[in-house]
C-alpha positions as CSV (number, residue, x, y, z in Angstrom):
1,X,-20.7,74.6,14.0
2,X,-17.4,76.3,14.7
3,X,-14.2,75.3,12.8
4,X,-11.4,76.8,15.0
5,X,-9.0,75.7,17.7
6,X,-8.2,76.7,21.2
7,X,-4.5,77.8,21.0
8,X,-2.7,78.0,24.3
9,X,0.5,80.1,23.9
10,X,2.8,77.4,25.3
11,X,5.4,75.1,23.8
12,X,3.6,72.2,25.5
13,X,0.4,73.0,23.7
14,X,2.2,73.3,20.4
15,X,3.8,69.9,20.8
16,X,0.5,68.3,21.9
17,X,-1.1,69.5,18.7
18,X,1.9,68.4,16.7
19,X,1.6,64.9,18.2
20,X,-1.9,64.7,16.8
21,X,-1.0,65.4,13.2
22,X,-2.1,62.6,10.8
23,X,-0.3,62.9,7.5
24,X,-2.5,60.4,5.6
25,X,-5.7,61.9,6.9
26,X,-4.5,65.4,6.2
27,X,-3.7,64.6,2.6
28,X,-7.2,63.0,2.2
29,X,-9.4,65.5,4.0
30,X,-7.5,68.9,4.2
31,X,-10.0,70.7,1.9
32,X,-13.0,69.8,4.1
33,X,-13.8,72.1,6.9
34,X,-14.1,69.1,9.3
35,X,-10.9,67.6,7.9
36,X,-7.7,66.6,9.7
37,X,-5.9,69.9,9.4
38,X,-3.0,70.6,11.8
39,X,-4.0,73.8,13.6
40,X,-0.3,74.6,13.9
41,X,-0.2,77.9,12.0
42,X,-0.2,80.3,15.0
43,X,2.7,78.4,16.6
44,X,4.6,78.6,13.3
45,X,3.8,82.3,12.6
46,X,5.0,83.3,16.1
47,X,8.0,81.1,16.0
48,X,7.2,78.6,18.8
49,X,7.7,75.9,16.2
50,X,9.8,76.0,13.0
51,X,9.0,74.1,9.9
52,X,11.9,71.8,10.7
53,X,10.4,71.1,14.1
54,X,7.1,70.1,12.4
55,X,8.6,67.8,9.9
56,X,11.0,66.2,12.4
57,X,8.1,65.4,14.7
58,X,5.9,64.0,11.9
59,X,8.7,61.8,10.6
60,X,9.1,60.0,13.9
61,X,5.8,58.3,13.0
62,X,7.0,57.1,9.6
63,X,8.7,58.2,6.4
64,X,7.1,60.5,3.9
65,X,7.9,61.2,0.3
66,X,9.0,64.8,-0.3
67,X,6.0,65.2,-2.7
68,X,3.5,64.4,0.1
69,X,0.7,66.9,0.5
70,X,1.7,67.8,4.1
71,X,5.3,68.5,3.0
72,X,4.1,70.6,0.2
73,X,2.1,72.7,2.6
74,X,5.2,73.3,4.6
75,X,6.8,74.3,1.3
76,X,4.0,76.9,0.7
77,X,4.9,78.6,4.0
78,X,8.6,78.8,3.0
79,X,7.8,80.0,-0.6
80,X,5.8,82.9,0.8
81,X,8.9,83.9,2.8
82,X,11.1,83.5,-0.3
83,X,8.8,85.7,-2.3
84,X,8.8,88.3,0.5
85,X,12.6,88.3,0.6
86,X,12.8,89.1,-3.1
87,X,9.8,91.4,-3.5
88,X,9.9,93.2,-0.2
89,X,6.9,95.6,0.1
90,X,6.0,94.5,-3.4
91,X,3.8,91.8,-1.8
92,X,1.5,94.6,-0.9
93,X,1.0,95.6,-4.5
94,X,-0.5,93.8,-7.5
95,X,2.1,91.7,-9.3
96,X,0.2,92.0,-12.5
97,X,-3.3,93.3,-13.6
98,X,-6.3,91.4,-12.4
99,X,-9.6,90.9,-14.1
100,X,-10.6,94.6,-13.6
101,X,-8.6,97.8,-13.3
102,X,-7.6,98.7,-9.8
103,X,-10.0,101.6,-9.7
104,X,-13.0,99.3,-10.1
105,X,-12.5,98.0,-6.6
106,X,-13.7,99.7,-3.4
107,X,-11.1,100.5,-0.7
108,X,-13.4,100.2,2.3
109,X,-14.6,97.0,4.0
110,X,-18.4,96.7,3.6
111,X,-20.0,96.7,7.1
112,X,-22.3,93.7,6.4
113,X,-19.2,91.5,5.6
114,X,-17.3,92.7,8.6
115,X,-20.3,92.0,10.7
116,X,-21.1,88.6,9.1
117,X,-24.6,89.8,8.1
118,X,-24.5,89.4,4.3
119,X,-27.2,86.8,4.1
120,X,-24.8,84.4,2.4
121,X,-24.3,81.5,4.9
122,X,-20.8,80.6,3.8
123,X,-19.6,84.1,4.4
124,X,-21.5,84.8,7.6
125,X,-20.3,81.5,9.1
126,X,-16.7,82.2,8.1
127,X,-16.9,85.6,9.9
128,X,-18.5,84.1,12.9
129,X,-15.7,81.5,13.1
130,X,-13.1,84.2,12.8
131,X,-14.7,86.2,15.6
132,X,-15.1,83.2,17.9
133,X,-11.7,81.5,17.4
134,X,-9.2,83.9,15.7
135,X,-8.8,81.1,13.1
136,X,-10.2,80.2,9.7
137,X,-9.8,77.0,7.7
138,X,-7.8,77.7,4.5
139,X,-10.8,76.9,2.3
140,X,-13.0,79.4,4.2
141,X,-10.3,82.0,3.8
142,X,-10.4,81.5,0.0
143,X,-14.1,81.6,-0.1
144,X,-14.2,84.8,2.0
145,X,-11.6,86.5,-0.2
146,X,-13.2,85.5,-3.4
147,X,-16.7,86.7,-2.4
148,X,-15.2,90.0,-1.2
149,X,-13.0,90.7,-4.3
150,X,-15.0,89.2,-7.2
151,X,-18.5,89.3,-5.8
152,X,-18.5,92.6,-3.9
153,X,-15.7,94.3,-5.8
154,X,-13.6,95.2,-2.8
155,X,-9.9,95.6,-3.4
156,X,-7.9,92.5,-2.3
157,X,-5.5,94.6,-0.2
158,X,-8.4,96.1,1.8
159,X,-9.6,92.6,2.6
160,X,-6.1,91.3,3.3
161,X,-5.4,94.2,5.7
162,X,-8.7,93.6,7.5
163,X,-8.1,89.9,7.9
164,X,-4.4,90.0,9.0
165,X,-4.9,91.5,12.4
166,X,-8.0,89.3,13.2
167,X,-6.1,86.1,12.8
168,X,-4.0,84.5,15.5
169,X,-1.7,83.2,12.7
170,X,-1.6,86.3,10.5
171,X,1.6,86.3,8.5
172,X,2.1,89.2,6.1
173,X,3.4,87.2,3.2
174,X,1.1,84.2,3.5
175,X,-1.9,86.3,4.0
176,X,-1.4,89.0,1.4
177,X,0.0,86.8,-1.3
178,X,-2.9,84.4,-0.8
179,X,-5.3,87.3,-1.3
180,X,-3.4,88.3,-4.4
181,X,-3.7,84.7,-5.7
182,X,-7.5,84.8,-5.2
183,X,-7.7,88.2,-6.8
184,X,-5.9,87.0,-9.9
185,X,-3.0,89.6,-9.5
186,X,-0.4,86.9,-8.5
187,X,-1.7,84.0,-10.5
188,X,-3.0,83.0,-13.9
189,X,-6.7,83.6,-13.2
190,X,-9.0,84.6,-10.4
191,X,-10.0,82.0,-7.8
192,X,-13.8,81.4,-7.9
193,X,-16.2,79.1,-6.0
194,X,-19.9,78.4,-6.1
195,X,-22.6,76.9,-3.9
196,X,-21.9,73.4,-5.1
197,X,-18.3,73.7,-4.0
198,X,-19.4,74.8,-0.5
199,X,-21.8,71.9,-0.3
200,X,-19.0,69.5,-1.1
201,X,-16.6,70.7,1.6
202,X,-18.6,72.4,4.3
203,X,-21.5,71.3,6.6
204,X,-25.1,72.1,6.0
205,X,-25.3,75.4,7.9
206,X,-22.7,76.8,5.5
207,X,-24.5,75.8,2.3
208,X,-25.4,78.7,0.2
209,X,-28.0,77.6,-2.4
210,X,-30.4,80.4,-3.5
211,X,-27.6,83.1,-3.2
212,X,-25.5,84.7,-6.0
213,X,-23.1,81.8,-5.5
214,X,-25.7,79.3,-6.7
215,X,-24.6,79.5,-10.3
216,X,-22.0,78.1,-12.8
217,X,-18.3,78.9,-12.9
218,X,-18.7,80.4,-16.3
219,X,-21.2,82.9,-14.9
220,X,-19.0,83.6,-11.9
221,X,-16.0,84.3,-14.2
222,X,-18.1,86.7,-16.3
223,X,-19.2,88.5,-13.1
224,X,-15.6,88.8,-12.0
225,X,-14.8,90.7,-15.1
226,X,-17.6,93.2,-14.8
227,X,-17.6,96.1,-12.3
228,X,-21.1,95.4,-10.9
229,X,-21.1,94.2,-7.3
230,X,-23.5,91.8,-5.7
231,X,-25.9,93.6,-3.3
232,X,-25.1,94.0,0.4
233,X,-27.0,92.2,3.1
234,X,-30.4,93.4,4.1
235,X,-30.7,95.4,7.3
236,X,-28.3,97.5,9.4
237,X,-25.0,95.7,9.9
238,X,-23.5,95.9,13.4
239,X,-19.8,94.9,13.6
240,X,-19.4,92.7,16.7
241,X,-15.7,91.8,15.9
242,X,-13.4,93.0,18.7
243,X,-11.6,96.2,17.6
244,X,-7.9,95.9,16.7
245,X,-5.5,97.8,18.9
246,X,-2.0,99.1,18.2
247,X,-0.8,99.3,21.8
248,X,-0.1,96.2,23.9
249,X,-2.6,95.6,26.8
250,X,-1.7,97.0,30.1
251,X,-1.4,93.6,31.8
252,X,1.6,92.8,29.6
253,X,3.6,95.3,31.6
254,X,5.6,96.7,28.6
255,X,7.5,99.8,29.6
256,X,9.2,102.7,27.8
257,X,12.7,101.8,26.6
258,X,15.3,102.6,29.3
259,X,19.0,102.4,28.5
260,X,19.9,101.9,32.2
261,X,18.3,98.4,32.0
262,X,20.8,97.2,29.4
263,X,23.9,99.4,30.1
264,X,27.1,97.4,29.5
265,X,25.1,94.2,29.5
266,X,24.6,91.5,26.9
267,X,21.0,91.4,25.6
268,X,18.9,88.7,23.9
269,X,15.9,90.2,22.1
270,X,12.6,88.3,22.1
271,X,10.0,89.5,19.6
272,X,6.5,88.4,18.6
273,X,7.7,86.4,15.6
274,X,10.3,84.2,17.4
275,X,8.8,82.9,20.6
276,X,10.7,79.6,20.8
277,X,12.5,78.6,23.9
278,X,15.6,80.6,24.7
279,X,19.0,79.3,23.3
280,X,20.5,77.1,26.0
281,X,24.0,78.6,25.5
282,X,22.9,82.1,26.6
283,X,25.1,83.5,29.4
284,X,23.4,83.3,32.8
285,X,23.6,87.1,33.2
286,X,22.1,88.0,29.8
287,X,19.2,90.4,29.8
288,X,16.3,88.7,28.0
289,X,14.3,91.6,26.7
290,X,11.0,91.5,24.8
291,X,10.5,94.2,22.2
292,X,7.2,95.5,20.7
293,X,7.9,97.9,18.0
294,X,5.2,100.6,17.8
295,X,6.0,101.4,14.2
296,X,5.0,97.9,13.1
297,X,1.9,97.6,15.4
298,X,0.6,101.0,14.3
299,X,0.6,99.7,10.7
300,X,-0.7,96.2,11.6
301,X,-2.8,96.3,14.8
302,X,-4.1,93.1,16.4
303,X,-7.3,92.0,18.1
304,X,-7.1,91.3,21.9
305,X,-7.0,87.5,21.4
306,X,-3.7,87.8,19.4
307,X,-2.2,90.2,21.9
308,X,-3.1,87.6,24.6
309,X,-1.4,84.8,22.6
310,X,1.8,86.8,22.0
311,X,1.8,88.6,25.4
312,X,1.5,85.4,27.5
313,X,4.4,83.7,25.7
314,X,6.5,86.9,25.8
315,X,6.0,87.1,29.6
316,X,7.1,83.5,29.9
317,X,10.4,84.2,28.1
318,X,11.4,87.7,28.9
319,X,12.0,89.3,32.3
320,X,10.8,92.6,30.9
321,X,9.4,94.0,27.7
322,X,9.8,97.4,26.0
323,X,7.2,99.1,23.8
324,X,8.2,102.2,21.9
325,X,8.9,103.5,18.5
326,X,11.9,102.1,16.6
327,X,14.2,105.1,17.1
328,X,13.6,105.1,20.9
329,X,14.3,101.4,21.2
330,X,17.4,101.6,19.0
331,X,18.9,104.5,21.1
332,X,18.3,102.6,24.3
333,X,19.9,99.4,23.0
334,X,23.1,101.3,22.1
335,X,24.0,101.2,25.8
336,X,24.3,97.4,25.7
337,X,27.6,95.7,25.3
338,X,26.1,93.2,22.8
339,X,22.6,92.6,21.3
340,X,21.6,89.4,19.6
341,X,18.3,87.9,18.3
342,X,16.7,85.7,15.6
343,X,15.5,87.4,12.5
344,X,12.1,87.5,10.9
345,X,11.0,89.5,7.9
346,X,8.2,91.2,9.8
347,X,10.7,93.0,11.9
348,X,14.1,92.7,10.1
349,X,14.3,96.3,8.9
350,X,14.7,97.3,12.6
351,X,16.3,94.2,14.1
352,X,19.2,94.4,11.6
353,X,20.0,98.0,12.7
354,X,20.1,97.0,16.4
355,X,21.5,93.5,16.8
356,X,23.5,90.6,15.5
357,X,20.7,88.8,13.8
358,X,20.9,85.0,13.2
359,X,18.6,83.7,10.4
360,X,15.5,81.8,11.4
361,X,15.7,78.0,10.8
362,X,14.7,77.0,7.3
363,X,13.5,73.6,6.0
364,X,14.1,73.6,2.3
365,X,17.4,74.2,0.4
366,X,17.9,77.9,-0.4
367,X,16.6,78.9,-3.9
368,X,18.7,81.9,-4.9
369,X,16.9,82.8,-8.1
370,X,13.6,84.7,-7.5
371,X,10.6,82.5,-8.2
372,X,7.3,84.2,-8.9
373,X,5.2,81.1,-8.5
374,X,5.1,78.3,-5.9
375,X,5.5,75.6,-8.6
376,X,8.6,77.2,-9.9
377,X,10.1,77.4,-6.5
378,X,9.0,73.9,-5.5
379,X,10.7,72.4,-8.5
380,X,14.0,74.0,-7.6
381,X,13.7,73.5,-3.8
382,X,13.0,69.7,-4.1
383,X,15.2,68.9,-7.2
384,X,16.8,65.5,-6.6
385,X,15.0,64.8,-3.4
386,X,12.9,61.7,-2.9
387,X,12.2,61.4,0.8
388,X,11.2,64.2,3.1
389,X,13.9,63.1,5.6
390,X,16.5,64.5,3.2
391,X,15.2,68.0,4.1
392,X,16.5,67.6,7.6
393,X,20.0,66.4,6.6
């Protein structure tokens, strides 16, 4: 059984999914693979929906306390961005030592895991879901990461990099800090799971009795602190995952940056991480321009399904799109009379050089002091608040 979603890259599809969110059922069943999860994450990552949009829509069906599980999950998304803002590229490095020295972990993705041919059902089903849908339930992401890092002794950053481009909702902070939490380099201890845990939250074809996971948590913790890896799957693994690609597909029609297109014109930049409807106050003669920054995509390539999701929406918003390195795009934009956009930490290092950048909409009150844990941030962000409606004031 697959646990993924068909995500159409339209605002109508995002709002249809938003209308089906059931806060009470979500709180009860979110840890189960068949639970009432929202499926909104690709729309949030790529900016079709903001966290404010999500909460506003949910509250039309009734009030929620600020401590509700669904509100807290929105908080997790904003805390990841808070941590990224304060740590920068530090989110790509261990915040503190894990159970083993860094050198104990391999830096290459084992082919049997990438192919979903480990012989451990929970891992093989997770990879099959990822391949089929571009999505993974959060519990399945934790299981995959824990098996890779603590069972097979692969460095968390290798796994995080591999997963990022294969997810429709891959967000650098959410993804890499979650892997760090699993690895025990951004939390108090490593995240571990066993076959009993899988049997509780997943259907029968995921159950993994008779595998190395079929043991106690004490045994798993001891294994996490030894350098010996569990054996790879039997047989020759063939990776059937679509290859990631750094260049946009030809059908998207992105062209080389051309200053003549924007000369003495006002420009509104649309980028992959802010694909909301255009601001209604834009001048009628503004040039709406999509930008795909080669520097970023070379570092973080995507599978074709993600290019499709982003590209279709980009075409719906922008009359044309540019693809090129940051210096070339920047030089071409200098010909414009004015350039504006909405910021996003994935691309801010470049956007802030080229344009007047408005901050993306936030949901929670700003927390100025850096918080190294979600609980610390959550306490400060919700201090004095009782009802979730207060977040929208």
